C-alpha positions as CSV (number, residue, x, y, z in Angstrom):
1,M,-25.9,-41.7,-31.5
2,K,-26.1,-37.8,-31.0
3,K,-23.6,-36.6,-28.1
4,S,-25.4,-34.5,-25.6
5,S,-24.5,-31.1,-25.1
6,L,-24.4,-28.7,-22.1
7,S,-26.4,-25.9,-22.2
8,R,-25.5,-22.2,-21.0
9,H,-26.8,-22.6,-17.6
10,Q,-25.4,-26.1,-17.1
11,I,-22.2,-24.6,-17.9
12,F,-22.7,-21.7,-15.7
13,M,-23.1,-24.0,-12.6
14,V,-20.4,-26.1,-13.5
15,I,-18.1,-23.4,-13.5
16,V,-19.7,-21.6,-10.4
17,S,-19.3,-25.1,-8.4
18,M,-15.6,-25.2,-9.7
19,M,-14.8,-21.4,-8.5
20,T,-16.2,-22.3,-5.1
21,V,-14.5,-25.3,-4.5
22,V,-11.0,-23.7,-5.7
23,L,-11.8,-20.5,-3.8
24,S,-12.9,-22.0,-0.6
25,A,-9.5,-24.4,-0.7
26,L,-7.4,-21.7,-1.4
27,Q,-8.5,-18.6,1.0
28,L,-7.9,-16.2,-1.1
29,Q,-6.7,-12.9,0.6
30,A,-8.9,-10.0,1.2
31,Q,-6.9,-7.6,-0.6
32,D,-4.6,-7.4,-3.7
33,A,-1.2,-6.8,-2.8
34,C,-0.6,-5.3,-6.2
35,S,-3.3,-2.4,-5.7
36,S,-3.6,-0.1,-3.1
37,F,-6.1,-0.8,0.0
38,G,-7.2,0.9,2.9
39,W,-8.3,4.2,3.3
40,A,-6.5,5.2,0.1
41,N,-9.1,3.4,-1.9
42,Y,-11.7,5.9,-1.0
43,D,-12.5,9.1,-1.6
44,G,-13.9,10.8,1.9
45,Q,-15.8,8.1,3.2
46,S,-17.0,6.7,-0.5
47,E,-15.4,3.7,-1.9
48,K,-13.7,4.5,-5.0
49,G,-11.3,1.7,-5.6
50,P,-7.5,1.7,-6.1
51,V,-5.2,4.4,-6.6
52,T,-3.9,4.2,-10.1
53,G,-1.7,7.2,-10.1
54,G,-0.3,7.4,-13.8
55,G,-2.6,4.7,-15.0
56,N,-1.6,3.1,-18.1
57,A,0.8,5.4,-19.5
58,T,3.8,4.4,-20.9
59,A,6.6,4.0,-18.3
60,V,9.3,6.9,-18.5
61,E,13.1,5.9,-17.1
62,V,14.6,8.5,-15.4
63,T,18.6,8.3,-14.2
64,T,19.0,11.6,-13.0
65,F,16.9,14.1,-10.5
66,S,16.6,16.7,-12.7
67,A,14.8,14.2,-15.2
68,L,12.8,12.5,-11.9
69,K,11.6,16.5,-11.3
70,S,10.6,17.2,-14.7
71,A,8.6,14.2,-14.9
72,V,6.7,14.5,-11.4
73,E,6.0,18.3,-11.5
74,S,4.9,17.9,-15.2
75,S,0.9,18.3,-15.6
76,N,0.3,14.9,-17.2
77,A,-0.1,11.4,-16.1
78,A,3.1,9.7,-15.9
79,V,4.7,6.5,-14.8
80,I,8.1,7.1,-13.6
81,H,10.9,4.2,-13.2
82,V,13.8,5.3,-11.1
83,M,16.6,3.4,-12.3
84,N,19.4,4.6,-9.9
85,D,19.7,6.5,-6.8
86,M,19.6,10.2,-7.0
87,G,19.4,13.8,-5.6
88,N,21.7,15.7,-3.6
89,G,19.7,16.0,-0.6
90,Y,18.4,19.5,1.2
91,R,18.7,21.2,4.3
92,G,16.0,23.9,5.7
93,K,14.2,25.2,2.5
94,S,17.2,24.9,0.4
95,G,18.3,21.8,-1.8
96,D,16.3,19.0,-3.8
97,V,12.4,18.8,-3.6
98,L,10.0,17.0,-5.5
99,N,6.8,19.3,-6.0
100,F,4.3,16.5,-7.1
101,K,1.4,17.1,-9.5
102,S,-1.8,14.7,-9.6
103,N,-1.9,11.5,-11.3
104,K,1.8,9.9,-10.8
105,T,3.5,6.8,-10.3
106,V,7.1,6.7,-9.1
107,I,8.4,3.1,-8.8
108,G,12.0,2.1,-7.8
109,M,13.8,-0.6,-10.8
110,K,15.3,-2.5,-7.9
111,P,15.7,-2.9,-4.1
112,G,17.3,-0.1,-2.1
113,I,17.2,2.9,-4.9
114,T,17.5,6.2,-2.6
115,I,16.2,9.4,-3.9
116,K,17.9,12.0,-1.4
117,C,15.1,15.0,-1.5
118,S,11.9,15.9,0.4
119,F,8.5,14.9,-1.1
120,Q,6.2,17.8,-1.2
121,I,2.7,16.1,-2.2
122,K,0.4,19.5,-1.8
123,N,-2.9,20.0,-3.0
124,V,-2.7,16.8,-5.5
125,N,-4.6,13.7,-5.4
126,N,-3.9,9.8,-7.3
127,I,-0.3,9.5,-6.0
128,V,1.6,6.0,-6.0
129,I,5.2,5.8,-4.8
130,R,6.7,2.2,-4.2
131,N,10.0,0.8,-3.5
132,V,12.3,3.6,-2.8
133,I,14.1,5.3,0.0
134,V,13.3,8.7,0.6
135,R,16.3,10.3,2.7
136,G,16.6,13.6,4.3
137,P,19.7,15.1,5.8
138,G,18.3,14.3,9.7
139,N,18.1,16.8,12.4
140,S,21.0,17.4,13.9
141,N,20.7,21.2,12.6
142,S,18.4,23.5,14.2
143,E,16.4,24.4,11.3
144,Q,13.8,21.2,11.0
145,N,12.0,22.8,7.8
146,W,11.0,20.2,5.1
147,D,9.6,16.5,5.9
148,A,11.1,14.0,4.0
149,V,7.6,13.3,2.9
150,C,5.0,16.0,3.5
151,I,1.3,15.4,2.3
152,Q,-0.6,18.3,2.4
153,G,-4.5,19.1,1.6
154,S,-3.9,15.8,-0.8
155,N,-5.9,12.5,-1.1
156,R,-5.9,9.1,-2.7
157,I,-2.4,8.8,-1.9
158,W,-0.6,5.1,-2.0
159,F,3.3,4.7,-0.4
160,D,4.2,1.0,-0.5
161,H,7.3,-0.9,0.0
162,C,9.1,2.4,0.7
163,T,11.9,3.4,3.4
164,V,11.4,7.0,4.8
165,M,14.0,8.2,6.8
166,E,16.0,10.8,8.5
167,G,13.5,13.4,7.6
168,E,14.7,17.0,9.0
169,D,11.5,17.7,10.6
170,G,9.7,14.4,10.4
171,N,9.5,11.4,8.1
172,F,6.2,11.3,7.0
173,D,3.6,13.5,7.7
174,V,-0.2,13.8,6.7
175,V,-1.7,17.2,7.8
176,K,-3.7,20.2,6.8
177,G,-7.2,18.4,5.4
178,S,-5.4,15.3,3.6
179,D,-7.8,12.3,3.4
180,N,-7.5,8.7,2.1
181,V,-3.8,7.8,2.5
182,T,-2.6,4.2,3.1
183,A,1.2,3.5,4.0
184,S,1.6,-0.4,3.3
185,W,5.1,-2.0,3.9
186,C,6.8,0.8,4.8
187,K,9.7,1.8,7.3
188,F,10.1,4.7,9.2
189,T,13.3,5.1,10.7
190,Y,16.2,7.3,12.4
191,V,19.9,6.2,12.1
192,T,21.3,9.2,13.8
193,G,20.4,10.3,17.2
194,G,18.6,13.5,17.9
195,D,15.9,14.7,20.2
196,H,13.5,15.4,17.2
197,N,13.3,12.0,15.9
198,L,9.6,12.3,15.4
199,S,8.3,10.3,12.2
200,N,4.9,10.5,11.5
201,L,2.5,13.7,12.1
202,I,-0.9,13.2,11.3
203,G,-2.5,16.7,12.1
204,S,-0.7,19.5,12.6
205,S,-2.9,21.7,14.9
206,D,-5.8,21.2,17.3
207,D,-7.0,24.0,15.5
208,E,-7.0,22.8,11.7
209,S,-10.8,23.0,11.2
210,I,-10.0,22.2,7.2
211,S,-9.1,18.9,8.7
212,H,-12.4,18.2,10.4
213,G,-13.7,14.7,9.2
214,K,-10.1,14.1,7.4
215,L,-7.4,12.5,7.9
216,N,-8.3,8.9,7.5
217,V,-5.0,6.8,7.1
218,T,-3.7,3.3,7.1
219,Y,-0.5,2.1,8.4
220,A,-0.7,-1.5,7.1
221,Y,2.5,-3.9,7.6
222,C,4.7,-1.3,8.7
223,W,8.0,-1.2,10.8
224,W,9.1,1.5,12.9
225,D,12.8,1.5,14.2
226,N,14.9,4.0,16.3
227,V,12.3,6.6,16.5
228,N,11.4,8.7,19.6
229,S,7.7,9.3,18.9
230,R,4.9,10.0,16.5
231,C,4.4,6.4,15.1
232,P,2.2,7.7,14.5
233,R,0.7,10.8,16.5
234,T,-2.8,11.5,15.1
235,R,-5.3,14.4,15.3
236,Y,-9.0,14.1,13.6
237,G,-9.3,11.1,11.7
238,K,-9.7,7.5,11.9
239,I,-6.5,6.0,11.7
240,H,-6.0,1.9,11.4
241,V,-2.6,0.7,12.1
242,L,-2.2,-3.0,11.3
243,N,0.0,-5.8,11.9
244,C,2.8,-3.0,12.4
245,Y,6.3,-3.7,14.1
246,Y,8.2,-1.5,16.7
247,N,11.7,-1.6,17.4
248,N,13.9,0.7,19.6
249,V,10.7,3.3,19.8
250,G,9.7,5.7,23.0
251,D,6.0,6.8,22.4
252,A,4.8,4.8,19.7
253,A,1.0,4.8,18.6
254,F,-0.3,8.0,20.7
255,S,-3.9,9.4,19.7
256,G,-4.6,13.2,19.9
257,F,-7.5,15.7,19.4
258,M,-10.3,14.3,18.0
259,S,-9.0,10.8,16.6
260,N,-10.0,7.4,16.9
261,M,-7.0,4.8,16.4
262,R,-7.3,1.1,15.8
263,V,-3.8,-0.5,16.5
264,E,-4.3,-4.1,15.5
265,G,-2.5,-7.1,15.5
266,C,0.8,-5.3,15.8
267,Y,3.8,-6.5,17.8
268,F,6.2,-3.9,20.2
269,E,9.6,-5.3,21.1
270,G,10.3,-4.9,24.7
271,N,12.4,-2.0,24.1
272,V,9.3,0.1,23.2
273,K,8.7,2.4,26.3
274,N,5.2,3.5,25.5
275,P,3.2,1.3,22.9
276,T,-0.1,3.2,23.1
277,G,-1.3,6.7,24.9
278,L,-3.3,9.4,24.8
279,I,-1.4,12.9,24.3
280,S,-3.7,14.6,26.7
281,S,-6.9,14.6,28.5
282,G,-9.4,16.4,27.2
283,G,-8.6,16.0,23.8
284,Q,-11.8,13.8,22.7
285,S,-9.8,10.8,21.2
286,G,-9.3,7.3,21.9
287,V,-6.5,4.5,21.1
288,F,-7.6,0.8,20.9
289,A,-5.4,-1.8,21.1
290,I,-6.9,-4.9,19.6
291,E,-4.9,-8.3,19.8
292,C,-1.6,-6.5,19.8
293,N,1.2,-8.2,22.3
294,R,1.4,-5.1,24.1
295,G,-0.4,-1.8,24.7
296,E,-3.6,-0.5,26.3
297,T,-6.7,0.7,25.1
298,K,-7.4,4.3,26.5
299,R,-10.7,6.2,26.0
300,D,-11.1,10.1,26.4
301,G,-14.3,10.8,24.5
302,Y,-14.2,8.2,21.7
303,N,-15.3,5.3,23.7
304,T,-15.7,2.7,20.9
305,V,-13.1,1.9,18.5
306,F,-14.1,2.7,14.7
307,T,-14.8,-0.4,12.2
308,P,-12.5,0.2,8.8
309,P,-15.2,0.0,5.7
310,Y,-12.9,-1.8,3.8
311,K,-11.6,-5.6,3.7
312,Y,-7.8,-6.6,5.0
313,E,-5.8,-9.3,5.7
314,K,-4.6,-9.8,9.2
315,Y,-1.9,-11.7,10.8
316,A,-1.4,-12.8,14.5
317,A,0.7,-10.3,16.3
318,S,3.3,-13.4,16.5
319,E,3.6,-13.6,12.9
320,V,4.4,-9.5,12.4
321,K,8.0,-9.4,12.9
322,S,8.9,-12.2,10.9
323,K,6.9,-11.0,7.8
324,V,7.5,-7.3,8.1
325,T,11.4,-7.7,8.7
326,N,11.4,-10.1,5.9
327,A,14.3,-9.1,3.3
328,Q,12.4,-10.4,0.3
329,G,9.3,-8.8,0.0
330,G,8.6,-7.1,3.4
331,A,8.7,-3.6,4.9
332,G,11.0,-1.4,2.7
333,P,12.1,-1.2,-0.9
334,T,12.1,-4.8,-1.1
335,L,10.7,-5.6,-4.7
336,S,12.7,-7.1,-7.3
337,N,10.9,-5.0,-10.2
338,P,8.0,-2.8,-10.7
339,T,5.4,-5.5,-10.9
340,D,6.7,-7.8,-7.8
341,C,3.9,-7.4,-5.1
342,G,5.9,-8.9,-1.8
343,V,5.3,-11.5,0.8
344,V,1.7,-11.1,0.4
345,A,1.1,-12.2,-3.0
346,A,3.6,-15.1,-2.3
347,A,1.8,-16.1,0.8
348,A,-0.5,-18.4,-1.2
349,R,0.3,-20.2,-4.6
350,A,-2.5,-22.0,-6.7
351,P,-2.6,-25.1,-8.8
352,G,-0.7,-24.4,-11.9
353,G,2.1,-21.9,-10.5
354,V,-0.2,-19.0,-9.6
355,I,0.7,-17.1,-7.2
356,L,-2.5,-15.3,-5.2
357,P,-4.4,-13.5,-4.7
358,V,-5.7,-13.0,-7.7
359,P,-7.5,-9.4,-8.4
360,S,-11.5,-9.3,-7.5
361,L,-11.7,-6.5,-9.5
362,L,-11.0,-6.0,-13.3
363,T,-8.9,-2.8,-14.3
364,D,-7.4,-1.8,-17.7
365,K,-4.8,-3.9,-17.0
366,I,-4.7,-6.9,-14.7
367,Q,-1.4,-8.3,-13.8
368,V,-1.4,-12.1,-12.5
369,T,2.1,-13.4,-11.0
370,L,3.2,-16.7,-11.6
371,D,6.0,-19.0,-11.1
372,M,6.8,-21.6,-13.7
373,K,9.0,-22.7,-15.8
374,R,10.3,-20.8,-19.3
375,G,8.1,-21.6,-22.1
376,D,5.1,-23.1,-20.2
377,A,1.7,-22.3,-22.0
378,V,-0.7,-19.9,-19.9
379,R,-4.1,-18.9,-20.6
380,M,-6.1,-16.1,-19.2
381,S,-9.7,-16.2,-20.2
382,L,-12.7,-13.6,-19.2
383,L,-16.2,-15.7,-18.9
384,G,-19.6,-14.3,-18.9
385,L,-21.7,-15.8,-15.9
386,N,-23.7,-17.8,-18.4
387,G,-20.1,-19.6,-19.6
388,C,-19.5,-17.6,-22.6
389,R,-16.3,-16.4,-23.2
390,I,-15.8,-12.4,-23.5
391,A,-12.3,-12.2,-24.1
392,E,-8.8,-14.9,-24.0
393,V,-5.2,-14.3,-24.2
394,G,-2.8,-17.0,-24.3
395,D,1.0,-16.3,-23.4
396,V,3.8,-18.0,-22.4
397,C,6.2,-17.5,-19.2
398,P,9.3,-15.6,-20.7
399,V,11.9,-17.0,-17.8
400,T,12.0,-19.9,-15.3
401,G,10.6,-18.6,-11.7
402,R,8.6,-15.8,-11.0
403,T,7.1,-13.7,-13.6
404,V,3.9,-11.4,-14.4
405,L,1.8,-11.7,-17.3
406,T,-0.7,-9.1,-18.1
407,F,-4.1,-9.3,-19.1
408,N,-6.1,-6.0,-21.1
409,G,-9.3,-5.5,-19.7
410,K,-9.8,-1.9,-21.2
411,N,-12.7,-2.8,-23.7
412,V,-14.4,-4.9,-21.5
413,P,-18.1,-3.5,-20.0
414,P,-19.2,-2.8,-16.6
415,G,-20.4,-6.2,-14.9
416,A,-19.7,-9.4,-13.1
417,Y,-17.3,-12.4,-15.0
418,I,-15.4,-15.0,-13.8
419,F,-11.6,-14.8,-14.8
420,R,-10.1,-18.0,-15.5
421,I,-6.2,-18.4,-15.5
422,G,-5.2,-22.2,-16.7
423,T,-1.6,-23.5,-17.2
424,G,-0.4,-27.4,-17.8
425,T,-1.1,-28.5,-14.6
426,G,-4.2,-26.7,-13.1
427,Q,-6.2,-23.5,-13.0
428,V,-7.5,-20.7,-10.8
429,L,-11.2,-19.3,-11.2
430,Q,-12.0,-15.9,-10.0
431,R,-15.2,-14.1,-9.6
432,I,-14.2,-10.3,-10.6
433,I,-16.2,-7.1,-11.1
434,R,-15.8,-4.3,-13.8
435,R,-16.7,-1.0,-12.4
């Protein structure tokens, strides 16, 4: 008797049905925790996709500040792994500074690595900074020149799982025509006292014509602690403050000239003096508190809150403190290694030990996070929508516990596909797009 076989159309329908059931049951999150999201994924108002930084360049390991400076300030695309603490700090405009060039990725190799210097990101683009502490000297002196991080005239910048602290003038300023910046899972703090403990400034002047229509910034899952004000203090842009945690803060999220700030699902401790506010009347601004535990909506020119053009994962305000302050994957340099993605990635677990979310965009390199035993077999496949296999790779988990395996999509043409991850105990299917 001749065995019946499925047609390509039937195979496709089976795969789509399986995929729909799996994705519905698992409720995949809106953003990939291993990639940038928010305003950083835009070029102006046009979606461009995740920030790539140094891309697929072979990682360079640096153990001295001079080596880090050489790599950051080179004209070549670079992925830089910071192996240990470095930098002698600065005061005023004297001391250690990094003047970034475009297309750079800087990642701390383990939690808590400290770089004592000023990050100057000026007139560049496509920068990724992850898993480091950027530390300034504090503002106990009268000079107050360099910020710990200053982003000026630059766009497509992603800071993730960093602590930025003790800035002499400010911690993290985005000014003078910069645009498309995301800070996710970052902590901003001062540990010494000072009247100028002012953290995150967006826009440096009401007369900054170069910033009109720019300064669009996302702060997601961030933590402000022991800061007088500017958490953030904004001008011009559409600012999204999502699921952030505030402790021991004076004036928190304050909107200034021509800025529209969406403060969404945030948690303000009782010791926060003023959760939200406007800088002054007549500033054509608006700050909109949405589903926060405290804070008021205040309008002065902007009467309607902007709607972010991107998808994002939002927690209830009651969940924010525990997630953001989590010592394993929460805000700050809490990642165990350069491929760790933090608590968002670990929040959902699929059959077969796959840790969600699985990427929805196919890049030259897809990294899949697994939690399995050493020697367990894994097979990653790319299928066309007609059911045909485009590419496949088999691998084994090198360690017991969390690990990351890589799928190479470099030679895959643009189109829509199904990405399948199969293990001995189950599989995950994800519709994926190659742009």
